[in-house]
C-alpha positions as CSV (number, residue, x, y, z in Angstrom):
1,M,4.2,-62.9,-32.0
2,I,4.5,-65.1,-28.9
3,Q,8.1,-66.3,-28.3
4,R,8.2,-69.7,-26.8
5,S,10.8,-68.8,-24.3
6,A,8.7,-65.8,-23.2
7,C,5.5,-67.8,-22.9
8,R,4.4,-68.5,-19.4
9,V,4.0,-72.2,-18.7
10,R,0.3,-72.8,-18.3
11,H,-0.7,-74.3,-15.0
12,L,-3.9,-75.4,-13.5
13,V,-5.3,-74.6,-10.1
14,K,-7.4,-76.8,-7.9
15,S,-9.9,-74.4,-6.6
16,S,-13.5,-74.3,-5.6
17,I,-13.9,-71.4,-8.0
18,L,-13.7,-73.9,-10.9
19,G,-16.8,-75.7,-9.6
20,S,-17.7,-79.2,-10.8
21,S,-15.2,-81.7,-12.2
22,K,-17.0,-81.5,-15.6
23,F,-16.5,-77.8,-15.7
24,K,-12.8,-78.1,-14.7
25,V,-12.0,-80.6,-17.4
26,G,-13.7,-78.4,-20.0
27,V,-11.7,-75.3,-19.0
28,M,-8.5,-77.3,-18.8
29,L,-9.1,-78.8,-22.2
30,K,-9.4,-75.4,-23.7
31,I,-6.1,-74.3,-22.0
32,A,-4.3,-77.4,-23.0
33,L,-5.4,-77.2,-26.6
34,A,-4.2,-73.6,-26.8
35,S,-0.9,-74.8,-25.5
36,C,-0.8,-77.9,-27.9
37,Y,-1.2,-75.7,-30.9
38,E,0.9,-72.8,-29.5
39,L,-1.8,-70.3,-30.4
40,Y,-3.7,-67.7,-28.6
41,D,-6.6,-67.9,-26.2
42,H,-9.3,-67.1,-28.8
43,L,-9.5,-70.7,-29.9
44,N,-12.4,-70.4,-32.3
45,I,-10.9,-68.1,-35.0
46,Y,-11.3,-69.3,-38.5
47,V,-13.4,-72.3,-37.4
48,R,-15.7,-73.4,-40.3
49,R,-18.6,-75.8,-39.9
50,D,-18.9,-76.8,-43.6
51,L,-16.0,-79.2,-43.8
52,T,-17.9,-82.3,-44.7
53,Y,-17.1,-83.0,-48.4
54,L,-15.4,-85.5,-50.6
55,P,-13.1,-84.0,-53.3
56,T,-14.1,-85.3,-56.7
57,C,-10.4,-86.0,-57.6
58,F,-10.6,-88.9,-55.0
59,L,-13.8,-90.6,-56.0
60,G,-11.7,-93.2,-57.8
61,V,-9.3,-93.7,-54.9
62,V,-12.2,-94.2,-52.5
63,S,-14.0,-96.7,-54.7
64,N,-10.9,-98.7,-55.4
65,G,-10.0,-98.9,-51.7
66,G,-12.9,-98.5,-49.3
67,D,-13.1,-98.8,-45.5
68,A,-12.9,-102.6,-45.8
69,E,-9.3,-102.4,-47.0
70,Y,-6.5,-101.7,-44.7
71,A,-2.7,-101.6,-45.2
72,D,-0.9,-104.7,-44.2
73,V,0.0,-103.5,-40.7
74,V,-0.2,-105.1,-37.2
75,W,-2.2,-102.3,-35.8
76,N,-1.8,-103.4,-32.2
77,N,2.0,-102.9,-32.4
78,L,2.1,-99.4,-33.7
79,G,4.5,-96.9,-32.1
80,F,5.6,-93.5,-33.2
81,G,8.0,-94.4,-36.0
82,L,8.1,-93.7,-39.7
83,M,5.9,-96.0,-41.8
84,P,5.3,-94.0,-45.0
85,A,1.8,-94.1,-46.4
86,D,1.2,-94.4,-50.1
87,Y,0.9,-90.8,-51.2
88,M,2.1,-87.3,-50.6
89,Y,0.8,-83.9,-51.6
90,T,3.0,-81.2,-53.1
91,T,2.8,-77.7,-54.6
92,K,5.4,-74.9,-55.2
93,C,5.4,-71.2,-55.6
94,S,8.0,-68.5,-56.3
95,V,8.5,-65.2,-54.4
96,G,5.7,-62.8,-55.0
97,E,3.3,-65.6,-56.0
98,K,0.7,-67.6,-54.1
99,F,0.4,-71.3,-53.6
100,V,-2.2,-73.0,-55.8
101,E,-3.8,-76.4,-55.4
102,G,-1.1,-79.1,-55.7
103,K,-0.9,-82.7,-56.8
104,V,-1.1,-86.0,-55.0
105,L,1.8,-88.2,-56.0
106,P,3.2,-91.5,-54.8
107,Y,5.4,-91.1,-51.7
108,G,9.0,-90.8,-52.6
109,N,12.2,-88.8,-52.5
110,I,12.2,-85.1,-53.7
111,E,14.8,-83.3,-55.7
112,L,16.6,-80.3,-54.2
113,S,19.4,-78.1,-55.3
114,P,22.5,-78.4,-53.1
115,S,22.1,-74.6,-52.6
116,A,18.4,-74.8,-51.5
117,G,17.6,-72.4,-48.7
118,V,16.3,-75.1,-46.4
119,L,19.6,-77.1,-46.7
120,N,22.0,-74.1,-46.3
121,Y,20.1,-71.9,-43.9
122,G,17.3,-74.0,-42.4
123,Q,14.5,-71.9,-43.9
124,G,11.5,-74.1,-43.2
125,V,8.6,-74.8,-40.8
126,I,6.7,-77.9,-40.0
127,E,3.3,-78.9,-38.8
128,G,1.6,-82.0,-37.4
129,A,-2.0,-83.1,-37.7
130,K,-3.8,-86.3,-36.6
131,V,-6.5,-88.1,-38.5
132,C,-8.6,-91.0,-37.1
133,R,-11.5,-93.2,-37.9
134,G,-14.6,-92.6,-35.8
135,E,-16.6,-95.5,-34.4
136,N,-19.0,-95.2,-37.3
137,G,-16.2,-95.5,-39.8
138,G,-16.0,-91.8,-40.7
139,I,-12.7,-90.0,-41.2
140,L,-12.1,-87.1,-38.8
141,L,-9.6,-84.3,-38.6
142,F,-9.1,-82.2,-35.5
143,R,-8.9,-78.4,-35.7
144,P,-7.1,-78.2,-39.1
145,E,-7.6,-74.5,-39.4
146,Q,-5.4,-74.0,-36.3
147,N,-2.6,-75.9,-37.9
148,A,-2.9,-73.7,-41.0
149,I,-2.8,-70.5,-38.9
150,R,0.2,-71.7,-36.9
151,M,2.1,-72.4,-40.2
152,Q,1.2,-68.9,-41.4
153,V,2.6,-67.4,-38.2
154,G,5.8,-69.4,-38.6
155,A,6.1,-68.6,-42.3
156,E,5.9,-64.9,-41.5
157,R,8.7,-65.2,-38.9
158,M,10.9,-67.2,-41.4
159,C,10.2,-64.8,-44.3
160,M,8.3,-67.3,-46.4
161,P,5.0,-67.3,-48.3
162,S,2.4,-69.6,-46.8
163,P,-0.6,-71.5,-48.1
164,S,-4.1,-70.1,-47.4
165,V,-6.1,-71.7,-44.6
166,E,-8.5,-73.1,-47.3
167,L,-5.6,-74.6,-49.4
168,F,-3.9,-76.0,-46.3
169,V,-7.1,-77.7,-45.0
170,D,-7.9,-79.1,-48.5
171,A,-4.3,-80.5,-48.7
172,L,-4.8,-82.2,-45.4
173,K,-8.1,-83.8,-46.6
174,Q,-6.6,-84.9,-49.9
175,T,-3.6,-86.5,-48.2
176,A,-5.9,-88.3,-45.6
177,L,-8.2,-89.6,-48.3
178,A,-5.4,-90.8,-50.6
179,N,-3.9,-92.7,-47.7
180,R,-7.1,-93.8,-46.1
181,R,-6.1,-97.5,-45.9
182,W,-3.3,-96.4,-43.6
183,I,-5.7,-94.9,-41.1
184,P,-5.9,-97.4,-38.2
185,P,-9.1,-99.1,-37.3
186,P,-11.2,-97.3,-34.6
187,G,-9.3,-97.2,-31.3
188,K,-6.1,-98.5,-32.8
189,G,-4.3,-95.2,-33.4
190,W,-4.0,-92.3,-35.8
191,L,-2.7,-91.3,-39.2
192,Y,-0.1,-88.6,-38.5
193,I,0.2,-86.0,-41.4
194,R,3.3,-83.9,-41.5
195,P,3.0,-80.7,-43.6
196,L,6.3,-79.1,-44.6
197,L,7.0,-75.6,-45.9
198,I,10.6,-75.3,-47.1
199,G,12.8,-72.9,-49.0
200,S,13.5,-75.1,-52.0
201,G,15.0,-72.6,-54.3
202,P,18.8,-72.1,-54.8
203,I,20.4,-69.3,-52.7
204,L,24.0,-68.6,-51.7
205,G,23.9,-65.4,-49.8
206,V,22.1,-65.2,-46.5
207,A,18.6,-64.2,-47.9
208,P,15.2,-65.8,-48.3
209,S,14.9,-68.5,-50.9
210,P,13.5,-67.6,-54.3
211,E,11.2,-70.6,-54.4
212,Y,9.1,-72.6,-51.8
213,T,7.6,-76.1,-51.6
214,F,4.6,-77.0,-49.5
215,L,4.5,-80.8,-49.0
216,L,2.5,-83.2,-46.9
217,Y,3.2,-86.9,-46.2
218,A,1.6,-89.3,-43.7
219,S,2.5,-92.2,-41.4
220,P,0.3,-94.2,-39.0
221,F,1.1,-94.4,-35.3
222,G,-0.4,-95.9,-32.2
223,N,-2.3,-94.3,-29.3
224,N,0.8,-93.5,-27.3
225,Y,3.7,-91.3,-28.5
226,F,5.8,-92.5,-25.6
227,K,6.1,-96.3,-25.2
228,E,6.4,-96.1,-21.5
229,G,3.1,-94.3,-20.9
230,A,4.0,-92.4,-17.7
231,L,7.1,-90.3,-18.2
232,N,10.3,-89.9,-16.3
233,L,11.7,-86.5,-17.1
234,Y,15.2,-85.1,-16.6
235,I,15.7,-81.4,-16.1
236,E,18.5,-80.0,-18.3
237,D,20.4,-77.0,-16.9
238,E,23.2,-76.8,-19.5
239,Y,21.4,-76.8,-22.9
240,H,18.3,-74.7,-23.6
241,R,15.2,-75.3,-25.8
242,A,14.8,-71.7,-26.9
243,S,16.0,-68.2,-26.2
244,R,14.4,-64.8,-26.2
245,G,14.3,-63.1,-29.6
246,G,14.8,-66.4,-31.4
247,S,12.4,-68.5,-33.4
248,G,11.2,-70.6,-30.5
249,G,7.7,-69.1,-30.8
250,V,7.1,-70.9,-34.2
251,K,7.4,-74.4,-35.4
252,S,10.7,-73.9,-37.3
253,I,12.7,-76.9,-38.4
254,T,15.7,-75.2,-36.7
255,N,14.1,-75.7,-33.3
256,Y,14.4,-79.4,-33.0
257,S,18.0,-80.5,-33.8
258,P,19.4,-78.5,-30.9
259,V,17.5,-80.8,-28.4
260,L,19.1,-83.9,-29.8
261,K,22.3,-83.8,-27.7
262,A,20.4,-83.3,-24.4
263,L,17.7,-85.8,-25.3
264,T,20.2,-88.5,-26.4
265,K,22.1,-88.1,-23.1
266,A,18.9,-88.3,-21.1
267,K,17.6,-91.4,-22.9
268,G,21.0,-93.0,-22.4
269,R,20.4,-92.7,-18.7
270,G,16.9,-94.2,-18.9
271,F,14.8,-91.1,-18.9
272,S,11.8,-90.5,-21.2
273,D,12.4,-86.9,-22.1
274,V,14.1,-83.7,-21.1
275,L,12.5,-80.7,-19.4
276,Y,14.2,-77.4,-20.2
277,L,14.7,-74.3,-18.1
278,D,14.5,-70.7,-19.4
279,S,17.7,-69.5,-21.0
280,L,17.8,-66.1,-19.2
281,N,17.4,-67.0,-15.6
282,K,17.9,-70.7,-15.8
283,R,15.4,-71.1,-13.0
284,Y,11.9,-71.4,-14.6
285,I,10.6,-74.5,-16.3
286,E,9.6,-74.1,-20.0
287,E,8.8,-77.2,-21.9
288,A,10.0,-80.7,-22.9
289,S,11.8,-81.6,-26.2
290,S,8.6,-82.0,-28.2
291,S,5.7,-81.0,-25.9
292,N,4.4,-78.5,-23.4
293,I,4.2,-79.2,-19.7
294,F,1.4,-78.6,-17.1
295,V,1.7,-78.5,-13.4
296,V,-1.4,-79.1,-11.2
297,K,-1.1,-77.2,-8.0
298,V,-0.5,-73.5,-8.5
299,E,-2.0,-70.6,-10.4
300,E,-1.0,-69.6,-14.0
301,R,2.5,-68.0,-13.7
302,S,6.2,-68.7,-14.2
303,I,7.2,-71.7,-12.1
304,L,10.5,-72.1,-10.4
305,V,12.2,-75.4,-10.9
306,E,12.3,-76.0,-7.1
307,E,8.5,-75.8,-7.0
308,L,8.2,-79.0,-9.0
309,M,9.3,-80.8,-5.9
310,D,6.0,-80.1,-4.2
311,V,3.1,-80.3,-6.8
312,D,0.2,-82.7,-7.1
313,E,0.6,-83.7,-10.7
314,V,2.6,-83.0,-13.8
315,F,1.7,-83.9,-17.4
316,C,2.9,-83.1,-21.0
317,T,0.7,-82.1,-23.9
318,G,1.3,-82.0,-27.7
319,T,-0.3,-82.8,-31.0
320,A,1.4,-86.2,-31.3
321,V,1.9,-86.6,-27.6
322,G,-1.7,-86.0,-26.7
323,V,-1.8,-85.9,-22.9
324,A,1.0,-87.9,-21.1
325,P,1.3,-88.1,-17.3
326,V,4.7,-87.6,-15.7
327,Q,5.7,-90.2,-13.1
328,S,8.9,-88.5,-11.9
329,I,11.3,-85.6,-12.5
330,T,15.0,-85.6,-11.7
331,Y,16.9,-82.4,-11.1
332,Q,20.6,-82.3,-10.2
333,D,20.4,-85.9,-9.0
334,K,17.3,-85.3,-6.8
335,R,14.3,-87.3,-8.0
336,V,10.7,-86.6,-7.0
337,E,7.9,-89.2,-7.6
338,Y,4.3,-88.3,-8.3
339,D,1.3,-90.3,-7.0
340,M,0.1,-92.2,-10.1
341,C,-2.7,-93.9,-8.1
342,A,-4.6,-90.7,-7.2
343,K,-7.4,-89.4,-9.5
344,Q,-5.5,-87.5,-12.1
345,V,-6.5,-84.4,-14.1
346,S,-4.5,-85.7,-17.0
347,V,-6.6,-88.9,-17.2
348,E,-9.9,-86.9,-17.3
349,L,-8.4,-84.5,-19.8
350,L,-7.1,-87.2,-22.2
351,A,-10.5,-89.0,-22.1
352,K,-12.4,-85.9,-23.0
353,L,-9.9,-84.8,-25.7
354,V,-9.8,-88.2,-27.4
355,G,-13.6,-88.5,-27.0
356,I,-14.1,-85.3,-29.0
357,Q,-11.4,-86.1,-31.5
358,K,-13.1,-89.5,-32.3
359,G,-16.6,-88.3,-32.3
360,L,-17.6,-90.1,-29.0
361,I,-18.3,-86.8,-27.1
362,E,-20.3,-84.0,-28.5
363,D,-18.1,-81.4,-30.2
364,T,-19.6,-78.2,-28.8
365,W,-16.7,-76.0,-30.0
366,G,-16.7,-77.0,-33.7
367,W,-13.2,-78.5,-33.6
368,V,-13.8,-81.7,-35.5
369,A,-13.8,-81.7,-39.3
370,K,-15.5,-84.7,-40.8
371,I,-13.8,-85.6,-44.1
372,Y,-15.9,-88.6,-45.1
C-alpha cells in the first residue's frame, strides 16, 4: 500500500524529450489523474466498456423527471457547498458477509448507535465522484471503477469489508439517475457524489465494528472548487498532513479533521489553502489540505521547500478541485509570485481533462462511463 507521506510528489519536466505540446499534455494528464485518484501508474485496471445502461428500477424516475426538468437552482451561482439532492443510496452488511444491492431512499438523517465504531474510533473511509451532463444531454461518470478500487484499498487498511467494483459503480449510477434534476446544465457544473463506508455497528473495545454501512448522497457544485480561481498557498511547518505508517495513503475520514486548525488559521490570514511538509524531515513538500500539488520545472523526485522559490508553475489537482493554478506561495513570511500570464501547463491540462469528462474530446483511454 502506498502511504501518502511516503509518496513522492509528482512533478513535470519541460524537456524536448516530451516532444509536442499535445503529447506533453497527454502524458501529464495520465500522471495527474493517477495523483488525483491516489492510485498506481497502471491506470486502466478494471476499466469496463459496457457501462451504458439504464437500471430498470429508475424507469419511473426518469419518465417523471426528464432532462427538461431541473431543480430550482441558480446554476451560475454554484460554489462548493452542501445542497443536498433528493435521494441517497444505502446498504449494510455484517462482519463475514458481503454487501448486496441497496435501496434508494429520500435524503435524510441516519440512525447510529452512540457506540458505533465510526463515532468512537473513526472507522470509515470516503470517496468522491463527479457526474456531468454532456453537450448532447447524456449523463457521464468519470473513471468510477477507480473510485471503487480506492475504497477497497482504504477499507482493507481500516479493517472493513467493502463493496465490489460492480456494486459500487451501480450505486453511483443509481444515485446519479435518482438525482438527475440536480445535475447542472452542460457547462454549469457537476453533481458531486459522496460515497461513505462506515463502521455503523456498536463497539466499546478498540476493535473493528460488527456492522458496516455503505451510503451515497449527492450535491451539485460549480466549475470551481476554489472561489478565487488562482490559489495563494501558505506553507505550514508546525502541523502535518500525514505521517509514515499512518493512514495517509487511504481516504480515511480520520485524515481530514487534523487539517482544520492549520486551514482555519491560514484562511483567517487571507490564504486559499495550506501546503504541508513531510513529517519526518520537515523539508519536502507533500500536498495541500484536500488536493495534490504539481511543480513544473524539475524531474519527478522529492522537492525541497526552498526549491518552490524558483519554479515556473505550480498547480493543485483533485477530484473536486480539478486542476487549480497556484498564484503564490508563502513560506516563513517570504512570498513568491508565479507568472499567471505565461502559457500554463495547468490551463492545457484542465482543458483536456474537462473535455474528456464532458465528452467533448475523444476518450481514447475508456475513462468515461455513459449512464444515459
